[in-house]
C-alpha positions in Angstrom: 23.2 -36.6 9.2 22.4 -33.9 11.7 19.1 -34.0 13.4 17.5 -31.3 15.6 14.9 -32.1 18.2 12.9 -29.3 20.0 11.2 -29.4 23.3 9.5 -27.0 25.7 6.5 -25.8 23.8 3.2 -25.6 25.3 0.3 -23.3 26.2 0.5 -20.2 28.5 -1.4 -17.2 29.2 -0.4 -13.7 27.9 2.5 -12.3 30.1 3.8 -15.8 30.8 7.1 -17.3 29.9 8.3 -20.5 28.2 11.7 -21.9 27.4 12.4 -23.9 24.2 15.3 -26.2 23.9 16.8 -27.8 20.7 19.5 -30.6 20.7 21.5 -31.4 17.7 22.6 -35.0 17.2 24.5 -36.8 14.5 27.7 -34.8 14.7 30.6 -34.3 17.1 31.5 -30.9 15.6 30.0 -27.5 16.9 27.5 -26.1 14.5 28.2 -22.4 13.7 24.8 -20.9 13.5 21.8 -22.0 15.4 18.5 -20.3 15.7 14.7 -20.4 15.9 12.1 -19.6 13.2 8.4 -19.6 13.7 5.4 -19.9 11.4 1.8 -19.1 12.3 -1.2 -20.2 10.3 -1.5 -18.1 7.2 1.7 -16.3 7.7 5.2 -16.6 6.4 8.0 -18.2 8.3 10.1 -15.7 10.2 13.4 -15.8 11.9 12.8 -15.2 15.6 16.5 -15.2 16.8 19.8 -16.6 15.8 23.2 -17.1 17.6 26.6 -18.0 16.2 29.2 -20.0 17.8 31.1 -17.0 18.9 28.1 -15.6 20.8 26.8 -12.9 18.5 23.0 -12.8 18.4 20.3 -11.3 16.3 16.5 -10.9 17.0 13.4 -10.1 15.1 12.2 -6.6 16.1 9.0 -8.0 17.5 10.7 -10.1 20.2 13.6 -7.8 21.2 13.6 -7.2 24.9 11.4 -10.2 25.5 13.2 -13.2 24.1 16.7 -14.4 24.8 18.6 -16.9 22.7 21.5 -18.9 24.2 23.6 -21.9 23.3 25.8 -24.6 24.7 28.5 -25.1 22.1 29.8 -28.3 23.7 26.3 -29.9 23.5 25.2 -28.3 20.2 22.1 -27.2 22.1 20.2 -23.9 21.7 17.6 -22.4 23.9 15.0 -19.7 23.5 13.8 -18.0 26.6 10.5 -16.2 26.0 9.1 -13.8 28.4 6.1 -11.5 28.3 4.5 -13.6 25.8 1.8 -12.2 23.6 -1.0 -14.0 21.7 0.7 -12.9 18.4 3.7 -15.1 19.5 1.5 -18.2 19.0 3.1 -20.3 16.3 5.0 -23.4 15.5 8.6 -22.8 16.5 11.3 -24.6 14.5 14.9 -24.9 15.5 17.5 -24.4 12.7 21.2 -24.9 12.4 24.0 -24.8 10.0 27.8 -25.1 9.5 28.3 -21.6 7.9 26.0 -18.7 7.8 23.0 -20.4 6.3 20.6 -22.7 8.0 20.8 -26.2 6.6 19.0 -28.3 9.1 15.5 -28.0 10.6 13.6 -29.5 13.4 10.1 -30.8 13.3 8.8 -27.9 15.4 7.1 -27.3 18.6 3.8 -25.5 19.2 3.6 -22.4 21.3 0.1 -21.1 22.1 -0.5 -18.0 24.0 -4.0 -17.1 25.2 -5.2 -13.7 26.0 
């Protein structure tokens, strides 16, 4: 069973930066799709960024130019570099991964809080 463990969340002032990491365990194979979702209180979960094994990425419009997703295929690890953070970026960030195009595995989440 694949397990995802996130790290790197925390509190930061607006304009600051954070890096989230997510490591997958329980498999020796490279997951195809890895990404990050977030959910703020009272809001729906949204896809923040995703990356496939070949390197193609996609981003939510709200984070384009500020966030960068990257991955280490050999280690089944995905990163989210977040710059120019805004209070509206505050949420629980969940790592997600899957073998094909859909996300089948989810992490427990890590809190990101951005103060103004």
